[in-house]
N, C-alpha and C positions, 0 to 999 in steps of 0.2 A: 551419551550422558543424559540427554534430555528426557529419555524415557518415553518419547512420543508414541511409538508403536505400542508400548505396554498399556498406556492409558487409553489409547484408541481401542485396543482389543477389549479392555475391561468394560468400557462404556458401550461398545458395540454388542458385547454379550448381554448386558442389561437391556439394551433396546430390543434385541431379538427375543429375549425372555418375555418382555412386555408384549411384543407382537403376538407371541403364542398365547398369552393369557387373554388378551383383548379380542383376538380374532377379528370378526367383522362387526363387532360392537362399536358404539361411538368411541372415537379415539384411535381405532385401528388404522384407518387411512393416514392419519397424522403421524402415527408411529412409523409406518412404512416410509413416509416421506423423510422422517428423521434418519432412518436407517440408510436410505438412498443418499442423503446428504453426507453421511460419513464417507461414502465411497467416491464422492465428487472431489474435484480440485478445490482448493481454498477459494472462498468467495471474497474478493477484494473490491470495494467500492472506491471510485474516484469522485470526491465531493469538493464543494467550494462555492464561493459566491459567483454571481453572473460575471462572465468574461474573465474568469480566473485562468482559463486555458486548459480545462479538464479534457476536452476531446482531443486537443493537440497532444497532451501528455499521453493519453491512451494510445494514440497512433504511434507515438515514439516507443512506448513500451512493447507494443505488438510488432513494431518494425514494418508496418504497412499502413497505408492511408485508408482507414475504414470509417471512422467516426466523422460525421459532418461537423465542420467547425464554424459554419455560419449560423444565422439566427432562424433557421428553418424549423418546420414543425417537429422534426425528429429530435431536435435539441431540447424539446419540452417533455420528452418521454424518457422514462427509465429504460436504458438499453443494456442488455446483457450480451457480452462477447464471450463465447464458450468454444472450446475445442470441438471440432467435428470432423467426420470422415469426408464430408462434402460441404458445399457452400449453400447455405440456406438461411432465410429470414422468416421467422414465425411471429405473428402478432397474437398476443394474449389479451383479448378484450376484457373489460370489467364484467360484461355480460355476454354469455355465449361461449362456444368452443374456440380453441385456437385455430388459426389458419395461416397457410404460407402466403407470403407476399412476393410479388416480382421485384427485382432490383437490377441495377446495372452499375458499372463503375463510371463515374462522371467527374471530371476535374480532379481525379486522384482519390475520391472518396466514394462511399456507397450512396447511390441515389435510390431510395426505397419508395416504391409507389404505395401510398397509404390508402388508395382506393376510396378516398373521400371520408375516411374515419378520422374524427377529431382527436387531438391529443388527450383531451379530458376523458375520452371513452376507452383509453388504452391503459391496461395495467402495466404491460411491459412489452418490449420487442426483444426477441432472442436471436442474435446473429451467430450462427454456427460457422466457424472458419478454421481450417487447418493451420495452426501456427504453434511453434514450440513454446512460446510464452504462455499461451492459453492451455497447454497441456499441464502446466504447473499451477496456474491460478486463473480462475474465471474473473474477468474484469467487468465492472459495472459502471457505466457512464450515467451520471445522475444530472437532472436539471439543476441549474444554478439557484442558489438561495439568495434572498435579497432581491428577487425579481419584482417588477411592478405588479405582476400577476401573482397574487398570494398562493393560489392553488399550485403553481409550478414548484415553488420552494417546498410546499407541504408534501409533494410527492417524494422528494428526497428524504425528508425527515421521517415519513412513514416507512420508507425502506430501511433506514439506518437505525431506527429506534423501535422497540417492541410496541405492539399495538396496546398492550396492557401492562404497564410498569408494575402494578400491584401483583398481577398474576405471575410475573417473572418470565414470560415467554421470551425466547431469544430473538434478536434482530435477524433479518434474513441474511445478513453478511457477517463474515468472520473477522474482517479487518477493514481499515479505512486508510486511504491516502488522501489527506486533506490539503487542498491548495489555498494559499493565502498570498496576497501581494503586500499587505500591511496587516499588522495585528489589529483588526477591526473588532469592535465590541460584539458584532454579530458572529464573528469567527469563534470568539471565546464562548459565547452563549451556546452555539451549536455543539462545539466540542464537549462542553459540559453536559449538554443534553444526551449526547451519545454515551457518555460515561455514567451518568446518574442512574441511581435506582438499583444497582447491583454490584457486588464485589467482582462479578465476572466481567465487567466492562472497565478497562483501565488503560493507562497510557501505552502499554506494551502492544496493543493491537491497533494503534494509530500512529501514522508517520506524517509529519507536516512537510510540505513542499513550499519553499519560497518560489512562487511561480513567475514565469516571464522574467527570469533573473536578469536578462540583458537589458530590459527596460528599466529595472530598478536602478541600474547605473547609467541610465540615459544613453545606452548604446555606445558609450565611450570605450576606448580600447581596454580600460581596466574595469569594465562594467561587472564582469563576473567575479572579480576579486572584491569589489564593493559589495556585491550581493552575498558573497560567502561570509564577509564580516557581519553583515546584517543577520544572516541566518544563524550564525554562531550566537549573536546577542539574543535572538528570539529563543533559541534552544535553552539558553541559560535563564530566561525570564521565568519566574516561579509560576506565573499563571499558565504559560504554555508548557513548561516542564511537567506540571501536574496533569496535563491533558494529552500529551503525545510524546512518543519515544524520542524523537529528535526532529530537527528541521533541516532539510537539504535544499540548497539552491539549484534550480534546473531552468535552463533556457529551453522551454518545450518546443518552440517553433524550430530552433536550430537543431534540436535532437530529432524531431520528426522528419525534417528535410534531409538531414544527414543519413537517417536510417533508410531513406528511399531515394537517395540521390541518383539521378540519371546521367548517362554519358552526355546527352545533349546539354544538360545544365552545366556540366563541367566545362564543355567547350564554350558556352556562353560566358562563364566566369573567367575563362582564359582570355577571351576577347575584352571583357571589361577590365581585367588586370593590366592588359597591354595598352589601354587607352592613355594617351598623354595627359588627358584632363581628369584622370581618375580621382585625385585628391579633391578637386573642386566638385566633381559629380557626386561624390559620396558625402558631401556636407549635409545635404537635405534630400528627402525623397523627391521633392519637386524637381530639383536639378537633375537627379538621376533619370527621371521620366521624360524630361523635356530638353535637357542640355546636350551639348557637344554632338554636332553632326559627324564628328570623326569616330564616334563609337559605332561599330558595325553591328548594331542590334536594333531591330525594329521596336516600335513603341510597345507593342503587345509582349514582346520578348523581355523588355526591361520591366514591364509591370509584373510579368510572371515571376521573374527573379526576385523582385521586391516582395511579392506576396509569399513566395516560398521560403525565403531566407531572412527577410527583414534587413534593416540597415546594419545592425550589428553583425549578422551572419555574412553579409556581403563584404563588409569591411575586413572581417577576419579571413574570409575565404580568399579575397584578392591579395591580401598581405601574404598569405601562405604560398599562393602561386607565384607572386612577384619575388619572394625571398628564395624560391626554389625548394621550399620545405616539402612540397608535394609535386607529383608529376603525373598523377592519374586520378580518375574519379574515385577509385578505391582508397587511395591515400588521403584524398581530401575528406571523404566521408568519415574515415577513421579519426582524423584530427578534429573535425567539427563535432563528432559525437563525444569525443573525450572532453573537449572544451565545454560542451553543453551541461555537464554535470550528471547526465543520465547514467553513466556507469556507476557513479557513487550511489545514486538512488537504487539501481538494480542490486548493488551489494547490500544495501540496507534492507531491501525487501527480501533478499535471499537469507540474510542473517536473522531478521526479525519475524518474517512471515513464513517463508518456505521451510526454514529449519524447525519452526514450531507449528507447522501446519496441522499435524495430527493432534497436538495439544489444543490448539484453537478450535478445531472442528469438534473434538471430543467435548470441550467445554460447552460449545453451542448445542451439541446433541444432548448433553446431560441436562442443560436448562430446558430444552424442548421436552425431554422425557418427564422431568419434574412438573412442568406446566400441564402436560396432558394428564398425568396422574392426579393432579389437584382438581382439574376441571371434570374429569371422568373417574371419580373414585370407584374402585373395584375391590370388594372384600378379598378376593383371591390374590390381590396384588400387595397385601399388607407386608409380606415377607420381602417382596421386591423393594418396597420403600426403604426398608432397613438396609438392604444391600446398596441402594443408591446413596444413602447417607454415609455408609462406610467408605465407598469409593470417593465421594466428595471430600470427606474429612481426611482420608489417608493419602490422597493424591499429592505427592510431593511436587509434581509439575505445576499443579494449580497453586500450591502454596508459594512456590518461587515467584510466580507472576504477581500474586497478591502482595508479597513482600517488596518487590520492586515498586509496585504502586505506592505502598506505605512509605518507602524511602523517598520516592520522588515528591510526595506531598508533604514531607517533613514530619511524618508521624513517628519516626524512629530517631531519637536524639543521638546521632553519631557525629563524630568530627568529619570535616570535609574529606580527609584522606580515607577514613573508614567507609564513608558513604560511597566513594568511587570504587574502592576495593570490593565492597559488598555487591554493588550493582554489577560489576564485571563478573564476579564469581557466580552470581545468579543467572548469568547468560544474557545480560542486557546488550552486549556487543556481539553476541554469537554464542551458540549453545554447545559447540564442541569443547572438549576438555582443555585444549591448549589455549583457545581464545578466552575461556573463563579464567584461566590462570595468567593471562597476559604473555604467553609464550609464543614464539614463532611457530608456524605450522610444521616445520621440520624438527621441532624439539624432540629429543629422545624420550622413550618411555621412562628411563631412569630420571630424567629431568622433570617429567610430569609428576612422577611419584614423589620426588623430593619436595617440590614446591607445594603439591597438594597436602603433604604431611605437615609442612610448615603452616599452611593456612588452617588446617584442621586443629593444630595445637593452639594457634592464635585465637580462633573463635571459640574453642572449648574453654580456654581461660576466661574469655569475656563472658561466656554463658554461666560459668561457675563463680565469677567474682562477686562477692557480697555487695559491692558498691554499684554494680550494674543495674540501671533502671529495668523495670519489668519488660518494657518494650525491647530494650537492647538485648536482654537475656533471651527472650523468645526468638528474636531475629538471629542471634548467635547460634542457638540450638538448630535452627533450620539450616544455617550455613554449614554447621558441622555435618549435618546429614548430606548436604550437597558434596562436601569434601569426601565423605565416606563413599558416595556414589562414584566419584572420580577414582578413588583408590581401588574400588571394586572392579572398575573397568581396566585398571592398570596394575594387576597383581604382581607381587614380587616374583621374579623368576628364580627358581631354586637352582 
């Protein structure tokens, strides 16, 4: 229903036509880069303020400990994690050609030898790593904003926003996962910057994460429930609602540790759970590290557990072991991962980013093509400019995303019930027909047709009603077209 491959093919055809017209003239190399970007996985940046937990979340999403989570030099550099056939790290300097860097696994993450190159002289690091997640989307770890060093935060903003807003060039990324611990004014300002300047940047390509969710609830047993309520409140906040699709609570450290939980760690947790002084030990980190000689774990083993799982993770893990809810490292990893909130974030990314990947990439490519044609006008490309405008104006996929944006910012005066129905029909919760209609995934084709026809009639009446405001009538006509697309995908069987 989303029509993603259709729009990607149309935009790709325009880009290749432009490549043929421009050849090796100025603009040609940029056009070839735009064409290559269409064939790449979706580019998703992980952004947020300093110490928000970006690298930890990236490790959890990849399912491996790759990104450094300390305050080393690499955390000051934009680092791309991309799917590769082999393991390789490439440094792209601001001046000079790229070159490979030596690296090793140290303490569970990559230790990259920078060979004396300062972070300020690096445009980006590219880590190629075979991983299923990276086959679907390239993940980009960005330096924290709000750093004491102004240039560190500026590197993130330069990546996530166009170099020239007036020119309309696209950002280097297609979508953003933005981490926040509280709704800070700097968060709202940055999200606004990422959206400003073009109708092509809107809440649908940004997902908010209430990061370090276990700490939000002070590592109490109900910490994640508290965090979930706060995330729901943030998602309903008009300031945040206008800037990102939703807000998902995630305990990143718990998710990252669960994704790479080792058998030796499970055995240590079993020993901790069996300790008679467990409740007292887990009151504070100091007690865990220094208390109870009856705990058969060395000081460095205790410290390693605390570093890997945090107090909340250890309290949850030991309770699961004590209660008999788990009996193996695999069982424990599954329970901790579920509790962390990461599966919910993965589902949101699949519904909002992966399902719309071709549309998001096509939109970025079209912006890039238009920017190049403005900067390097070519008389022979006059006809192409008209074709570009026709695709942009006629692309229902783009119009749907723009309408979701208008709905979420309050520009369409609909009742709360109509707003929710319209958002869902437009694919805000997922782009397949059944999700758009609020039906279960196993709903019959007849059920899909019946409900789609009801929605079609409902919005057609709204579009034609003389009392409907102009914005409502326009929105209703677009929703009618969405229903027609669903009905076209589910024709009546004779």
